[in-house]
N, C-alpha and C positions, 0 to 999 in steps of 0.2 A: 401787156407786150409790144414794145414799142412796132415793130415790124409791122405787124398786124395796124395797131391804127393808124402808121403813114399813110396803108394801101388804101384803105376807107376813107382816111381825107383827102389822098389822090385821086381816087377812083371810084367811089364809090355815089349813089344819089340818092336822095332823099326823094324819092315817087310822090311820095303823101306824107304828110304826122305821122302814120303808123309803118309804114312801106320801105325800107332800105336797100337799095340794089349794088349787089358786089358779085355782078356775074361775070366780072373781068379779070379776077382772083379765083373767087372762092367755089362757090357755083354752078358756074357753066361753061368758063374756063378754070381753069386752077393753076396757081402758080405751084412749081413740085417742090421748090425749096420755100415758102411760105410754107405747104403742108406740112415738109420736117418740122420745121420750127416750131407750128404746133401741138405736132406730134408730141417733141423733146421737152415742150410747156408742161404737155399736160405728164407727160409722164414722170416727170421731175416731182410734181405738185405729188401727184398720187403714188409715188413709191414710199412702197413701207404699208401701205392697206390691207396687202395680200389680196388683191384683184387675183381671180383667175381667167377672165369671160371680161373682151371689151362689146356692149351691147350699144349697137345704133339700128336709125331705122333708112330705112332707101329714100334718094339719093345721096340727096346733098353730106349727108353725113358719115358715106362713105370712107372717103380720102383720109377725112382728118382721125376716122376710126384705127382704119391700116393703120395708116403711119404712128400713130399713140398706141397700137400694138407691136409694131417693129422694134418701137423704141421700149417696150415694158414685155417684150418676147413673150406675146395675148394671142391669141385667137381673137378673133374681131366674129360679131354675130350681126349680121342686119334683120330688120323684122320684113319682112318683104306687104307690101300695101295692094299687090297685086295678083288675082288668082294663079298660080302655073301648074299644070298635068303634073310635075313632075316633085311638087312639093310634097313631105309624107303626109298622113291622113290623120297621125295623133301632132295633135300642135296646141301652142296656147295664141290665143286673141286679144287682142284689143280693142274699141275704139276708141278713133284720134280725131278730131274734127280740123283741118286745115282750113284755117282763116283768107293764109294767102289765095289756095286755092279756092277755096268756102265748097268744100266739098269733106264729107266725112270717108276715110278709111277703115276696114276693119285692117288689123296688121296682122300678122303671123308670124310665127318661130317651130321651129318642129323641138317639142318635147325633149327628145333625145340630146339636144346643144344645149340646155339649161337642165343642171338637177338643185334639191336640198345644200348639196356643197358647195357652190357657187359662188364667189363673193363676188357680183357684177360693178362693171365701174362705165356708167352710161356716157354717154357721149357724143353731142349733133353740132350744127353749121350755129343755128340759130335756137332764141329762148324770148320769147315773146312772150304769148296767155300760157305757156309750159302744155298746152294736152299732150302733144308729141313726148314730153317728155312723162307726164305721169301715165301713157299708155306705157310705154316701155317699162315703166317702173310698177305698174300692174302685172306684166306679162315676167318677172321677178318675183313677184308675190305667187301667181299662178303656180311659178315652179318652186315653190320655199329657199327661195334663194334670196340673199342678201344685197340689196344696193350698197358699196361701199363712198360710192360720187358720183356726182351731175359733173359734167366738164362740158363747159357751153362755147364756139367759139367767141359769137356774138350775141350778146345781151338784152335787150329794151326796157331798162331800166322801170320807164313810162310806162311799161304792160304789166302785168301781177303775176306773170308766170313766178320769176325769180322768187318774191317775195311767198306765193304757195307753195313752191315745194323750201322754200329754207322754214318756215313756218311747221313743215312737215317735217323736220330734222334733219331733211337730207346737205348735206354736205357740196356747196353748189360753187364752182370756180370756171369763172368768163375772161376771158381773155384780153374780152374787148367791152365796155357797155357802153351805150347809147342813150344819153339822155334827155334827148329831142330831137325829133328830125321835123320841130316846126322850121313854116317857109320859105321850105326846099334847105334848109340849111341842117349840117351834122355835127350837135353836138356830144363832143366823149368825156364820159370821168376820166378825170385823173388819174 
């Protein structure tokens, strides 16, 4: 996706060989036009898969999942990372370790939101080690539902997440693939 790749190259920062900072347009401040284009791109790629719901994880995945939901006319569910007094007692849970935050979360989705008849499209902002995506897959499995695809805005090809998901048979579609962040330089796949 050219517009996304252009933004990454113009405004992204390689903070380390593993950390790409895109806070000015994707996950702190958001460019709504770019979010809309991301949603259209995912909707086009995953059309015809029979998706009935979109699942993401709070917080950075919500905007792109919502825009995808808008273009696919689907509801969006986001797995919660934090406890809340208003969260249902009947929940699916999965443990997810965030390497960015160096913290483990127990993500939660109310059981009434996903059932065995659902075909779930997973959408998120980053794919690195794949732990967040695998945590979402686990929640879909607990519901007895089916994962119809995994859409990632940015995939770090030099980390294992993409291979892990693809080796398990999931159709992973990434809009921008980062090949390297070495020496403070961002290298994207063509």
